[in-house]
mmCIF file of the N, C-alpha and C atoms, coordinates in Angstrom:
data_MODEL
# 
_entry.id   MODEL 
# 
loop_
_atom_site.group_PDB 
_atom_site.id 
_atom_site.type_symbol 
_atom_site.label_atom_id 
_atom_site.label_alt_id 
_atom_site.label_comp_id 
_atom_site.label_asym_id 
_atom_site.label_entity_id 
_atom_site.label_seq_id 
_atom_site.pdbx_PDB_ins_code 
_atom_site.Cartn_x 
_atom_site.Cartn_y 
_atom_site.Cartn_z 
_atom_site.occupancy 
_atom_site.B_iso_or_equiv 
_atom_site.pdbx_formal_charge 
_atom_site.auth_seq_id 
_atom_site.auth_comp_id 
_atom_site.auth_asym_id 
_atom_site.auth_atom_id 
_atom_site.pdbx_PDB_model_num 
ATOM 1   N N  . UNK A 1 1  ? 98.890  19.333 8.521   1.00 0.00 ? 1  UNK A N  1 
ATOM 2   C CA . UNK A 1 1  ? 100.018 19.764 7.731   1.00 0.00 ? 1  UNK A CA 1 
ATOM 3   C C  . UNK A 1 1  ? 99.878  21.222 7.325   1.00 0.00 ? 1  UNK A C  1 
ATOM 4   N N  . UNK A 1 2  ? 98.653  21.685 7.151   1.00 0.00 ? 2  UNK A N  1 
ATOM 5   C CA . UNK A 1 2  ? 98.412  23.079 6.783   1.00 0.00 ? 2  UNK A CA 1 
ATOM 6   C C  . UNK A 1 2  ? 97.652  23.759 7.911   1.00 0.00 ? 2  UNK A C  1 
ATOM 7   N N  . UNK A 1 3  ? 97.895  25.045 8.027   1.00 0.00 ? 3  UNK A N  1 
ATOM 8   C CA . UNK A 1 3  ? 97.070  25.800 8.960   1.00 0.00 ? 3  UNK A CA 1 
ATOM 9   C C  . UNK A 1 3  ? 95.757  26.117 8.255   1.00 0.00 ? 3  UNK A C  1 
ATOM 10  N N  . UNK A 1 4  ? 94.763  26.629 8.972   1.00 0.00 ? 4  UNK A N  1 
ATOM 11  C CA . UNK A 1 4  ? 93.475  26.912 8.330   1.00 0.00 ? 4  UNK A CA 1 
ATOM 12  C C  . UNK A 1 4  ? 93.548  27.979 7.233   1.00 0.00 ? 4  UNK A C  1 
ATOM 13  N N  . UNK A 1 5  ? 94.630  28.746 7.198   1.00 0.00 ? 5  UNK A N  1 
ATOM 14  C CA . UNK A 1 5  ? 94.744  29.784 6.185   1.00 0.00 ? 5  UNK A CA 1 
ATOM 15  C C  . UNK A 1 5  ? 95.184  29.151 4.864   1.00 0.00 ? 5  UNK A C  1 
ATOM 16  N N  . UNK A 1 6  ? 94.461  29.405 3.778   1.00 0.00 ? 6  UNK A N  1 
ATOM 17  C CA . UNK A 1 6  ? 94.805  28.770 2.506   1.00 0.00 ? 6  UNK A CA 1 
ATOM 18  C C  . UNK A 1 6  ? 96.133  29.243 1.925   1.00 0.00 ? 6  UNK A C  1 
ATOM 19  N N  . UNK A 1 7  ? 96.616  30.414 2.355   1.00 0.00 ? 7  UNK A N  1 
ATOM 20  C CA . UNK A 1 7  ? 97.868  30.915 1.791   1.00 0.00 ? 7  UNK A CA 1 
ATOM 21  C C  . UNK A 1 7  ? 99.051  30.047 2.219   1.00 0.00 ? 7  UNK A C  1 
ATOM 22  N N  . UNK A 1 8  ? 98.924  29.343 3.338   1.00 0.00 ? 8  UNK A N  1 
ATOM 23  C CA . UNK A 1 8  ? 100.016 28.502 3.803   1.00 0.00 ? 8  UNK A CA 1 
ATOM 24  C C  . UNK A 1 8  ? 99.975  27.109 3.195   1.00 0.00 ? 8  UNK A C  1 
ATOM 25  N N  . UNK A 1 9  ? 98.865  26.693 2.640   1.00 0.00 ? 9  UNK A N  1 
ATOM 26  C CA . UNK A 1 9  ? 98.740  25.326 2.141   1.00 0.00 ? 9  UNK A CA 1 
ATOM 27  C C  . UNK A 1 9  ? 99.509  25.103 0.839   1.00 0.00 ? 9  UNK A C  1 
ATOM 28  N N  . UNK A 1 10 ? 99.545  26.074 -0.045  1.00 0.00 ? 10 UNK A N  1 
ATOM 29  C CA . UNK A 1 10 ? 100.206 25.872 -1.330  1.00 0.00 ? 10 UNK A CA 1 
ATOM 30  C C  . UNK A 1 10 ? 101.706 25.631 -1.182  1.00 0.00 ? 10 UNK A C  1 
ATOM 31  N N  . UNK A 1 11 ? 102.447 26.441 -0.399  1.00 0.00 ? 11 UNK A N  1 
ATOM 32  C CA . UNK A 1 11 ? 103.874 26.147 -0.237  1.00 0.00 ? 11 UNK A CA 1 
ATOM 33  C C  . UNK A 1 11 ? 104.123 24.794 0.419   1.00 0.00 ? 11 UNK A C  1 
ATOM 34  N N  . UNK A 1 12 ? 103.281 24.404 1.358   1.00 0.00 ? 12 UNK A N  1 
ATOM 35  C CA . UNK A 1 12 ? 103.449 23.101 2.005   1.00 0.00 ? 12 UNK A CA 1 
ATOM 36  C C  . UNK A 1 12 ? 103.201 21.991 0.993   1.00 0.00 ? 12 UNK A C  1 
ATOM 37  N N  . UNK A 1 13 ? 102.187 22.139 0.167   1.00 0.00 ? 13 UNK A N  1 
ATOM 38  C CA . UNK A 1 13 ? 101.901 21.136 -0.853  1.00 0.00 ? 13 UNK A CA 1 
ATOM 39  C C  . UNK A 1 13 ? 103.053 21.027 -1.856  1.00 0.00 ? 13 UNK A C  1 
ATOM 40  N N  . UNK A 1 14 ? 103.579 22.143 -2.289  1.00 0.00 ? 14 UNK A N  1 
ATOM 41  C CA . UNK A 1 14 ? 104.713 22.134 -3.212  1.00 0.00 ? 14 UNK A CA 1 
ATOM 42  C C  . UNK A 1 14 ? 105.921 21.480 -2.552  1.00 0.00 ? 14 UNK A C  1 
ATOM 43  N N  . UNK A 1 15 ? 106.140 21.756 -1.296  1.00 0.00 ? 15 UNK A N  1 
ATOM 44  C CA . UNK A 1 15 ? 107.251 21.148 -0.572  1.00 0.00 ? 15 UNK A CA 1 
ATOM 45  C C  . UNK A 1 15 ? 107.084 19.633 -0.498  1.00 0.00 ? 15 UNK A C  1 
ATOM 46  N N  . UNK A 1 16 ? 105.897 19.152 -0.186  1.00 0.00 ? 16 UNK A N  1 
ATOM 47  C CA . UNK A 1 16 ? 105.654 17.713 -0.085  1.00 0.00 ? 16 UNK A CA 1 
ATOM 48  C C  . UNK A 1 16 ? 105.861 17.047 -1.443  1.00 0.00 ? 16 UNK A C  1 
ATOM 49  N N  . UNK A 1 17 ? 105.299 17.646 -2.489  1.00 0.00 ? 17 UNK A N  1 
ATOM 50  C CA . UNK A 1 17 ? 105.453 17.064 -3.823  1.00 0.00 ? 17 UNK A CA 1 
ATOM 51  C C  . UNK A 1 17 ? 106.910 17.072 -4.284  1.00 0.00 ? 17 UNK A C  1 
ATOM 52  N N  . UNK A 1 18 ? 107.608 18.154 -4.041  1.00 0.00 ? 18 UNK A N  1 
ATOM 53  C CA . UNK A 1 18 ? 109.011 18.241 -4.460  1.00 0.00 ? 18 UNK A CA 1 
ATOM 54  C C  . UNK A 1 18 ? 109.858 17.207 -3.736  1.00 0.00 ? 18 UNK A C  1 
ATOM 55  N N  . UNK A 1 19 ? 109.668 17.084 -2.438  1.00 0.00 ? 19 UNK A N  1 
ATOM 56  C CA . UNK A 1 19 ? 110.445 16.096 -1.687  1.00 0.00 ? 19 UNK A CA 1 
ATOM 57  C C  . UNK A 1 19 ? 110.082 14.673 -2.095  1.00 0.00 ? 19 UNK A C  1 
ATOM 58  N N  . UNK A 1 20 ? 108.830 14.445 -2.455  1.00 0.00 ? 20 UNK A N  1 
ATOM 59  C CA . UNK A 1 20 ? 108.426 13.115 -2.934  1.00 0.00 ? 20 UNK A CA 1 
ATOM 60  C C  . UNK A 1 20 ? 109.131 12.786 -4.242  1.00 0.00 ? 20 UNK A C  1 
ATOM 61  N N  . UNK A 1 21 ? 109.162 13.741 -5.162  1.00 0.00 ? 21 UNK A N  1 
ATOM 62  C CA . UNK A 1 21 ? 109.859 13.511 -6.433  1.00 0.00 ? 21 UNK A CA 1 
ATOM 63  C C  . UNK A 1 21 ? 111.359 13.319 -6.220  1.00 0.00 ? 21 UNK A C  1 
ATOM 64  N N  . UNK A 1 22 ? 111.935 14.074 -5.288  1.00 0.00 ? 22 UNK A N  1 
ATOM 65  C CA . UNK A 1 22 ? 113.351 13.890 -5.010  1.00 0.00 ? 22 UNK A CA 1 
ATOM 66  C C  . UNK A 1 22 ? 113.628 12.492 -4.468  1.00 0.00 ? 22 UNK A C  1 
ATOM 67  N N  . UNK A 1 23 ? 112.758 11.994 -3.598  1.00 0.00 ? 23 UNK A N  1 
ATOM 68  C CA . UNK A 1 23 ? 112.932 10.632 -3.079  1.00 0.00 ? 23 UNK A CA 1 
ATOM 69  C C  . UNK A 1 23 ? 112.764 9.589  -4.174  1.00 0.00 ? 23 UNK A C  1 
ATOM 70  N N  . UNK A 1 24 ? 111.819 9.827  -5.096  1.00 0.00 ? 24 UNK A N  1 
ATOM 71  C CA . UNK A 1 24 ? 111.614 8.873  -6.193  1.00 0.00 ? 24 UNK A CA 1 
ATOM 72  C C  . UNK A 1 24 ? 112.862 8.748  -7.073  1.00 0.00 ? 24 UNK A C  1 
ATOM 73  N N  . UNK A 1 25 ? 113.590 9.846  -7.222  1.00 0.00 ? 25 UNK A N  1 
ATOM 74  C CA . UNK A 1 25 ? 114.788 9.827  -8.054  1.00 0.00 ? 25 UNK A CA 1 
ATOM 75  C C  . UNK A 1 25 ? 116.055 9.549  -7.235  1.00 0.00 ? 25 UNK A C  1 
ATOM 76  N N  . UNK A 1 26 ? 115.884 9.043  -6.012  1.00 0.00 ? 26 UNK A N  1 
ATOM 77  C CA . UNK A 1 26 ? 116.997 8.649  -5.125  1.00 0.00 ? 26 UNK A CA 1 
ATOM 78  C C  . UNK A 1 26 ? 117.969 9.789  -4.851  1.00 0.00 ? 26 UNK A C  1 
ATOM 79  N N  . UNK A 1 27 ? 117.446 10.960 -4.647  1.00 0.00 ? 27 UNK A N  1 
ATOM 80  C CA . UNK A 1 27 ? 118.284 12.111 -4.329  1.00 0.00 ? 27 UNK A CA 1 
ATOM 81  C C  . UNK A 1 27 ? 118.379 12.265 -2.818  1.00 0.00 ? 27 UNK A C  1 
ATOM 82  N N  . UNK A 1 28 ? 119.502 12.779 -2.365  1.00 0.00 ? 28 UNK A N  1 
ATOM 83  C CA . UNK A 1 28 ? 119.665 13.020 -0.931  1.00 0.00 ? 28 UNK A CA 1 
ATOM 84  C C  . UNK A 1 28 ? 119.287 14.449 -0.560  1.00 0.00 ? 28 UNK A C  1 
ATOM 85  N N  . UNK A 1 29 ? 119.022 15.276 -1.549  1.00 0.00 ? 29 UNK A N  1 
ATOM 86  C CA . UNK A 1 29 ? 118.651 16.671 -1.283  1.00 0.00 ? 29 UNK A CA 1 
ATOM 87  C C  . UNK A 1 29 ? 117.209 16.748 -0.790  1.00 0.00 ? 29 UNK A C  1 
ATOM 88  N N  . UNK A 1 30 ? 116.933 17.731 0.030   1.00 0.00 ? 30 UNK A N  1 
ATOM 89  C CA . UNK A 1 30 ? 115.584 17.967 0.536   1.00 0.00 ? 30 UNK A CA 1 
ATOM 90  C C  . UNK A 1 30 ? 115.279 19.460 0.447   1.00 0.00 ? 30 UNK A C  1 
ATOM 91  N N  . UNK A 1 31 ? 114.040 19.791 0.199   1.00 0.00 ? 31 UNK A N  1 
ATOM 92  C CA . UNK A 1 31 ? 113.596 21.178 0.173   1.00 0.00 ? 31 UNK A CA 1 
ATOM 93  C C  . UNK A 1 31 ? 112.888 21.501 1.478   1.00 0.00 ? 31 UNK A C  1 
ATOM 94  N N  . UNK A 1 32 ? 113.047 22.724 1.895   1.00 0.00 ? 32 UNK A N  1 
ATOM 95  C CA . UNK A 1 32 ? 112.440 23.166 3.139   1.00 0.00 ? 32 UNK A CA 1 
ATOM 96  C C  . UNK A 1 32 ? 111.625 24.423 2.878   1.00 0.00 ? 32 UNK A C  1 
ATOM 97  N N  . UNK A 1 33 ? 110.450 24.518 3.486   1.00 0.00 ? 33 UNK A N  1 
ATOM 98  C CA . UNK A 1 33 ? 109.590 25.687 3.338   1.00 0.00 ? 33 UNK A CA 1 
ATOM 99  C C  . UNK A 1 33 ? 109.323 26.253 4.721   1.00 0.00 ? 33 UNK A C  1 
ATOM 100 N N  . UNK A 1 34 ? 109.415 27.563 4.844   1.00 0.00 ? 34 UNK A N  1 
ATOM 101 C CA . UNK A 1 34 ? 109.070 28.215 6.104   1.00 0.00 ? 34 UNK A CA 1 
ATOM 102 C C  . UNK A 1 34 ? 108.198 29.410 5.798   1.00 0.00 ? 34 UNK A C  1 
ATOM 103 N N  . UNK A 1 35 ? 107.467 29.837 6.782   1.00 0.00 ? 35 UNK A N  1 
ATOM 104 C CA . UNK A 1 35 ? 106.502 30.918 6.552   1.00 0.00 ? 35 UNK A CA 1 
ATOM 105 C C  . UNK A 1 35 ? 106.873 32.195 7.297   1.00 0.00 ? 35 UNK A C  1 
ATOM 106 N N  . UNK A 1 36 ? 108.145 32.427 7.499   1.00 0.00 ? 36 UNK A N  1 
ATOM 107 C CA . UNK A 1 36 ? 108.588 33.663 8.131   1.00 0.00 ? 36 UNK A CA 1 
ATOM 108 C C  . UNK A 1 36 ? 108.976 34.654 7.044   1.00 0.00 ? 36 UNK A C  1 
ATOM 109 N N  . UNK A 1 37 ? 108.868 35.915 7.368   1.00 0.00 ? 37 UNK A N  1 
ATOM 110 C CA . UNK A 1 37 ? 109.345 36.928 6.451   1.00 0.00 ? 37 UNK A CA 1 
ATOM 111 C C  . UNK A 1 37 ? 110.862 36.915 6.448   1.00 0.00 ? 37 UNK A C  1 
ATOM 112 N N  . UNK A 1 38 ? 111.464 37.297 5.338   1.00 0.00 ? 38 UNK A N  1 
ATOM 113 C CA . UNK A 1 38 ? 112.913 37.315 5.278   1.00 0.00 ? 38 UNK A CA 1 
ATOM 114 C C  . UNK A 1 38 ? 113.492 38.448 6.099   1.00 0.00 ? 38 UNK A C  1 
ATOM 115 N N  . UNK A 1 39 ? 112.780 39.548 6.176   1.00 0.00 ? 39 UNK A N  1 
ATOM 116 C CA . UNK A 1 39 ? 113.248 40.681 6.961   1.00 0.00 ? 39 UNK A CA 1 
ATOM 117 C C  . UNK A 1 39 ? 112.225 40.942 8.051   1.00 0.00 ? 39 UNK A C  1 
ATOM 118 N N  . UNK A 1 40 ? 112.540 40.514 9.257   1.00 0.00 ? 40 UNK A N  1 
ATOM 119 C CA . UNK A 1 40 ? 111.585 40.609 10.348  1.00 0.00 ? 40 UNK A CA 1 
ATOM 120 C C  . UNK A 1 40 ? 111.792 41.878 11.163  1.00 0.00 ? 40 UNK A C  1 
ATOM 121 N N  . UNK A 1 41 ? 113.019 42.362 11.248  1.00 0.00 ? 41 UNK A N  1 
ATOM 122 C CA . UNK A 1 41 ? 113.314 43.520 12.080  1.00 0.00 ? 41 UNK A CA 1 
ATOM 123 C C  . UNK A 1 41 ? 112.607 44.771 11.604  1.00 0.00 ? 41 UNK A C  1 
ATOM 124 N N  . UNK A 1 42 ? 112.319 45.652 12.538  1.00 0.00 ? 42 UNK A N  1 
ATOM 125 C CA . UNK A 1 42 ? 111.648 46.896 12.197  1.00 0.00 ? 42 UNK A CA 1 
ATOM 126 C C  . UNK A 1 42 ? 112.674 48.013 12.164  1.00 0.00 ? 42 UNK A C  1 
ATOM 127 N N  . UNK A 1 43 ? 112.679 48.723 11.075  1.00 0.00 ? 43 UNK A N  1 
ATOM 128 C CA . UNK A 1 43 ? 113.614 49.817 10.896  1.00 0.00 ? 43 UNK A CA 1 
ATOM 129 C C  . UNK A 1 43 ? 112.819 51.088 10.600  1.00 0.00 ? 43 UNK A C  1 
ATOM 130 N N  . UNK A 1 44 ? 112.762 52.032 11.563  1.00 0.00 ? 44 UNK A N  1 
ATOM 131 C CA . UNK A 1 44 ? 111.964 53.246 11.339  1.00 0.00 ? 44 UNK A CA 1 
ATOM 132 C C  . UNK A 1 44 ? 112.481 54.090 10.171  1.00 0.00 ? 44 UNK A C  1 
ATOM 133 N N  . UNK A 1 45 ? 113.803 54.082 9.929   1.00 0.00 ? 45 UNK A N  1 
ATOM 134 C CA . UNK A 1 45 ? 114.339 54.846 8.802   1.00 0.00 ? 45 UNK A CA 1 
ATOM 135 C C  . UNK A 1 45 ? 113.818 54.301 7.478   1.00 0.00 ? 45 UNK A C  1 
ATOM 136 N N  . UNK A 1 46 ? 113.773 52.985 7.369   1.00 0.00 ? 46 UNK A N  1 
ATOM 137 C CA . UNK A 1 46 ? 113.283 52.369 6.142   1.00 0.00 ? 46 UNK A CA 1 
ATOM 138 C C  . UNK A 1 46 ? 111.801 52.669 5.944   1.00 0.00 ? 46 UNK A C  1 
ATOM 139 N N  . UNK A 1 47 ? 111.035 52.625 7.024   1.00 0.00 ? 47 UNK A N  1 
ATOM 140 C CA . UNK A 1 47 ? 109.601 52.943 6.909   1.00 0.00 ? 47 UNK A CA 1 
ATOM 141 C C  . UNK A 1 47 ? 109.395 54.390 6.468   1.00 0.00 ? 47 UNK A C  1 
ATOM 142 N N  . UNK A 1 48 ? 110.164 55.305 7.030   1.00 0.00 ? 48 UNK A N  1 
ATOM 143 C CA . UNK A 1 48 ? 110.052 56.715 6.626   1.00 0.00 ? 48 UNK A CA 1 
ATOM 144 C C  . UNK A 1 48 ? 110.453 56.899 5.175   1.00 0.00 ? 48 UNK A C  1 
ATOM 145 N N  . UNK A 1 49 ? 111.514 56.229 4.758   1.00 0.00 ? 49 UNK A N  1 
ATOM 146 C CA . UNK A 1 49 ? 111.975 56.328 3.375   1.00 0.00 ? 49 UNK A CA 1 
ATOM 147 C C  . UNK A 1 49 ? 110.905 55.832 2.405   1.00 0.00 ? 49 UNK A C  1 
ATOM 148 N N  . UNK A 1 50 ? 110.301 54.705 2.720   1.00 0.00 ? 50 UNK A N  1 
ATOM 149 C CA . UNK A 1 50 ? 109.249 54.148 1.864   1.00 0.00 ? 50 UNK A CA 1 
ATOM 150 C C  . UNK A 1 50 ? 108.031 55.066 1.861   1.00 0.00 ? 50 UNK A C  1 
ATOM 151 N N  . UNK A 1 51 ? 107.647 55.540 3.045   1.00 0.00 ? 51 UNK A N  1 
ATOM 152 C CA . UNK A 1 51 ? 106.478 56.417 3.142   1.00 0.00 ? 51 UNK A CA 1 
ATOM 153 C C  . UNK A 1 51 ? 106.659 57.680 2.313   1.00 0.00 ? 51 UNK A C  1 
ATOM 154 N N  . UNK A 1 52 ? 107.787 58.373 2.470   1.00 0.00 ? 52 UNK A N  1 
ATOM 155 C CA . UNK A 1 52 ? 107.986 59.625 1.748   1.00 0.00 ? 52 UNK A CA 1 
ATOM 156 C C  . UNK A 1 52 ? 108.196 59.385 0.256   1.00 0.00 ? 52 UNK A C  1 
ATOM 157 N N  . UNK A 1 53 ? 108.768 58.255 -0.107  1.00 0.00 ? 53 UNK A N  1 
ATOM 158 C CA . UNK A 1 53 ? 108.893 57.919 -1.523  1.00 0.00 ? 53 UNK A CA 1 
ATOM 159 C C  . UNK A 1 53 ? 107.537 57.720 -2.157  1.00 0.00 ? 53 UNK A C  1 
ATOM 160 N N  . UNK A 1 54 ? 106.671 56.963 -1.501  1.00 0.00 ? 54 UNK A N  1 
ATOM 161 C CA . UNK A 1 54 ? 105.320 56.740 -2.024  1.00 0.00 ? 54 UNK A CA 1 
ATOM 162 C C  . UNK A 1 54 ? 104.492 58.021 -2.007  1.00 0.00 ? 54 UNK A C  1 
ATOM 163 N N  . UNK A 1 55 ? 104.678 58.823 -0.966  1.00 0.00 ? 55 UNK A N  1 
ATOM 164 C CA . UNK A 1 55 ? 103.963 60.087 -0.865  1.00 0.00 ? 55 UNK A CA 1 
ATOM 165 C C  . UNK A 1 55 ? 104.349 61.024 -2.015  1.00 0.00 ? 55 UNK A C  1 
ATOM 166 N N  . UNK A 1 56 ? 105.643 61.092 -2.317  1.00 0.00 ? 56 UNK A N  1 
ATOM 167 C CA . UNK A 1 56 ? 106.117 61.914 -3.432  1.00 0.00 ? 56 UNK A CA 1 
ATOM 168 C C  . UNK A 1 56 ? 105.551 61.414 -4.755  1.00 0.00 ? 56 UNK A C  1 
ATOM 169 N N  . UNK A 1 57 ? 105.550 60.099 -4.928  1.00 0.00 ? 57 UNK A N  1 
ATOM 170 C CA . UNK A 1 57 ? 104.997 59.512 -6.151  1.00 0.00 ? 57 UNK A CA 1 
ATOM 171 C C  . UNK A 1 57 ? 103.521 59.868 -6.306  1.00 0.00 ? 57 UNK A C  1 
ATOM 172 N N  . UNK A 1 58 ? 102.759 59.777 -5.224  1.00 0.00 ? 58 UNK A N  1 
ATOM 173 C CA . UNK A 1 58 ? 101.334 60.108 -5.287  1.00 0.00 ? 58 UNK A CA 1 
ATOM 174 C C  . UNK A 1 58 ? 101.106 61.584 -5.568  1.00 0.00 ? 58 UNK A C  1 
ATOM 175 N N  . UNK A 1 59 ? 101.964 62.447 -5.036  1.00 0.00 ? 59 UNK A N  1 
ATOM 176 C CA . UNK A 1 59 ? 101.832 63.877 -5.332  1.00 0.00 ? 59 UNK A CA 1 
ATOM 177 C C  . UNK A 1 59 ? 102.068 64.156 -6.815  1.00 0.00 ? 59 UNK A C  1 
ATOM 178 N N  . UNK A 1 60 ? 103.072 63.531 -7.390  1.00 0.00 ? 60 UNK A N  1 
ATOM 179 C CA . UNK A 1 60 ? 103.341 63.725 -8.820  1.00 0.00 ? 60 UNK A CA 1 
ATOM 180 C C  . UNK A 1 60 ? 102.178 63.176 -9.637  1.00 0.00 ? 60 UNK A C  1 
ATOM 181 N N  . UNK A 1 61 ? 101.664 62.028 -9.239  1.00 0.00 ? 61 UNK A N  1 
ATOM 182 C CA . UNK A 1 61 ? 100.539 61.440 -9.948  1.00 0.00 ? 61 UNK A CA 1 
ATOM 183 C C  . UNK A 1 61 ? 99.302  62.333 -9.845  1.00 0.00 ? 61 UNK A C  1 
ATOM 184 N N  . UNK A 1 62 ? 99.047  62.862 -8.656  1.00 0.00 ? 62 UNK A N  1 
ATOM 185 C CA . UNK A 1 62 ? 97.880  63.721 -8.466  1.00 0.00 ? 62 UNK A CA 1 
ATOM 186 C C  . UNK A 1 62 ? 98.024  65.030 -9.237  1.00 0.00 ? 62 UNK A C  1 
ATOM 187 N N  . UNK A 1 63 ? 99.248  65.499 -9.401  1.00 0.00 ? 63 UNK A N  1 
ATOM 188 C CA . UNK A 1 63 ? 99.448  66.736 -10.158 1.00 0.00 ? 63 UNK A CA 1 
ATOM 189 C C  . UNK A 1 63 ? 99.287  66.507 -11.657 1.00 0.00 ? 63 UNK A C  1 
ATOM 190 N N  . UNK A 1 64 ? 99.488  65.281 -12.120 1.00 0.00 ? 64 UNK A N  1 
ATOM 191 C CA . UNK A 1 64 ? 99.412  65.008 -13.543 1.00 0.00 ? 64 UNK A CA 1 
ATOM 192 C C  . UNK A 1 64 ? 98.044  64.595 -14.033 1.00 0.00 ? 64 UNK A C  1 
ATOM 193 N N  . UNK A 1 65 ? 97.164  64.167 -13.155 1.00 0.00 ? 65 UNK A N  1 
ATOM 194 C CA . UNK A 1 65 ? 95.859  63.683 -13.600 1.00 0.00 ? 65 UNK A CA 1 
ATOM 195 C C  . UNK A 1 65 ? 94.881  64.781 -14.029 1.00 0.00 ? 65 UNK A C  1 
ATOM 196 N N  . UNK A 1 66 ? 94.727  65.886 -13.323 1.00 0.00 ? 66 UNK A N  1 
ATOM 197 C CA . UNK A 1 66 ? 93.759  66.904 -13.757 1.00 0.00 ? 66 UNK A CA 1 
ATOM 198 C C  . UNK A 1 66 ? 94.001  67.440 -15.166 1.00 0.00 ? 66 UNK A C  1 
ATOM 199 N N  . UNK A 1 67 ? 95.257  67.710 -15.575 1.00 0.00 ? 67 UNK A N  1 
ATOM 200 C CA . UNK A 1 67 ? 95.437  68.157 -16.970 1.00 0.00 ? 67 UNK A CA 1 
ATOM 201 C C  . UNK A 1 67 ? 95.014  67.087 -17.980 1.00 0.00 ? 67 UNK A C  1 
ATOM 202 N N  . UNK A 1 68 ? 95.157  65.838 -17.628 1.00 0.00 ? 68 UNK A N  1 
ATOM 203 C CA . UNK A 1 68 ? 94.735  64.770 -18.525 1.00 0.00 ? 68 UNK A CA 1 
ATOM 204 C C  . UNK A 1 68 ? 93.228  64.829 -18.755 1.00 0.00 ? 68 UNK A C  1 
ATOM 205 N N  . UNK A 1 69 ? 92.474  65.021 -17.689 1.00 0.00 ? 69 UNK A N  1 
ATOM 206 C CA . UNK A 1 69 ? 91.025  65.125 -17.827 1.00 0.00 ? 69 UNK A CA 1 
ATOM 207 C C  . UNK A 1 69 ? 90.635  66.398 -18.585 1.00 0.00 ? 69 UNK A C  1 
ATOM 208 N N  . UNK A 1 70 ? 91.364  67.482 -18.329 1.00 0.00 ? 70 UNK A N  1 
ATOM 209 C CA . UNK A 1 70 ? 91.066  68.736 -19.022 1.00 0.00 ? 70 UNK A CA 1 
ATOM 210 C C  . UNK A 1 70 ? 91.327  68.596 -20.515 1.00 0.00 ? 70 UNK A C  1 
ATOM 211 N N  . UNK A 1 71 ? 92.406  67.957 -20.887 1.00 0.00 ? 71 UNK A N  1 
ATOM 212 C CA . UNK A 1 71 ? 92.718  67.776 -22.309 1.00 0.00 ? 71 UNK A CA 1 
ATOM 213 C C  . UNK A 1 71 ? 91.684  66.882 -22.973 1.00 0.00 ? 71 UNK A C  1 
ATOM 214 N N  . UNK A 1 72 ? 91.197  65.896 -22.235 1.00 0.00 ? 72 UNK A N  1 
ATOM 215 C CA . UNK A 1 72 ? 90.167  65.026 -22.781 1.00 0.00 ? 72 UNK A CA 1 
ATOM 216 C C  . UNK A 1 72 ? 88.901  65.819 -23.075 1.00 0.00 ? 72 UNK A C  1 
ATOM 217 N N  . UNK A 1 73 ? 88.556  66.727 -22.191 1.00 0.00 ? 73 UNK A N  1 
ATOM 218 C CA . UNK A 1 73 ? 87.363  67.560 -22.400 1.00 0.00 ? 73 UNK A CA 1 
ATOM 219 C C  . UNK A 1 73 ? 87.532  68.487 -23.596 1.00 0.00 ? 73 UNK A C  1 
ATOM 220 N N  . UNK A 1 74 ? 88.747  69.040 -23.742 1.00 0.00 ? 74 UNK A N  1 
ATOM 221 C CA . UNK A 1 74 ? 89.015  69.952 -24.866 1.00 0.00 ? 74 UNK A CA 1 
ATOM 222 C C  . UNK A 1 74 ? 88.919  69.167 -26.180 1.00 0.00 ? 74 UNK A C  1 
ATOM 223 N N  . UNK A 1 75 ? 89.474  67.973 -26.213 1.00 0.00 ? 75 UNK A N  1 
ATOM 224 C CA . UNK A 1 75 ? 89.405  67.151 -27.435 1.00 0.00 ? 75 UNK A CA 1 
ATOM 225 C C  . UNK A 1 75 ? 87.951  66.786 -27.765 1.00 0.00 ? 75 UNK A C  1 
ATOM 226 N N  . UNK A 1 76 ? 87.153  66.485 -26.742 1.00 0.00 ? 76 UNK A N  1 
ATOM 227 C CA . UNK A 1 76 ? 85.737  66.195 -26.974 1.00 0.00 ? 76 UNK A CA 1 
ATOM 228 C C  . UNK A 1 76 ? 85.022  67.420 -27.531 1.00 0.00 ? 76 UNK A C  1 
ATOM 229 N N  . UNK A 1 77 ? 85.385  68.603 -27.068 1.00 0.00 ? 77 UNK A N  1 
ATOM 230 C CA . UNK A 1 77 ? 84.754  69.834 -27.538 1.00 0.00 ? 77 UNK A CA 1 
ATOM 231 C C  . UNK A 1 77 ? 85.136  70.089 -28.996 1.00 0.00 ? 77 UNK A C  1 
ATOM 232 N N  . UNK A 1 78 ? 86.419  69.826 -29.327 1.00 0.00 ? 78 UNK A N  1 
ATOM 233 C CA . UNK A 1 78 ? 86.858  70.054 -30.702 1.00 0.00 ? 78 UNK A CA 1 
ATOM 234 C C  . UNK A 1 78 ? 86.163  69.112 -31.680 1.00 0.00 ? 78 UNK A C  1 
ATOM 235 N N  . UNK A 1 79 ? 85.992  67.870 -31.283 1.00 0.00 ? 79 UNK A N  1 
ATOM 236 C CA . UNK A 1 79 ? 85.375  66.880 -32.154 1.00 0.00 ? 79 UNK A CA 1 
ATOM 237 C C  . UNK A 1 79 ? 83.856  67.021 -32.138 1.00 0.00 ? 79 UNK A C  1 
ATOM 238 N N  . UNK A 1 80 ? 83.336  67.769 -31.189 1.00 0.00 ? 80 UNK A N  1 
ATOM 239 C CA . UNK A 1 80 ? 81.907  68.000 -30.993 1.00 0.00 ? 80 UNK A CA 1 
ATOM 240 C C  . UNK A 1 80 ? 81.162  66.693 -30.695 1.00 0.00 ? 80 UNK A C  1 
ATOM 241 N N  . UNK A 1 81 ? 81.706  65.965 -29.720 1.00 0.00 ? 81 UNK A N  1 
ATOM 242 C CA . UNK A 1 81 ? 81.034  64.726 -29.317 1.00 0.00 ? 81 UNK A CA 1 
ATOM 243 C C  . UNK A 1 81 ? 80.039  64.983 -28.235 1.00 0.00 ? 81 UNK A C  1 
# 
């Protein structure tokens, strides 16, 4: 029922338990679990957009960290720690 990968076992277990409870309550509804991604197609524009967005975020983050460390050093010097 499960593949050797543990990440696939939990959704299958939840599916089995949910369908068992539905049968116990005489429901005609059934739940289905699949292990495919919702968006399978590859879109190079989307990959570029995500890459440059993350790259920009990292540049801003990298530009903001050194002053933080410098201010920490100045505060330590003022307090004479």
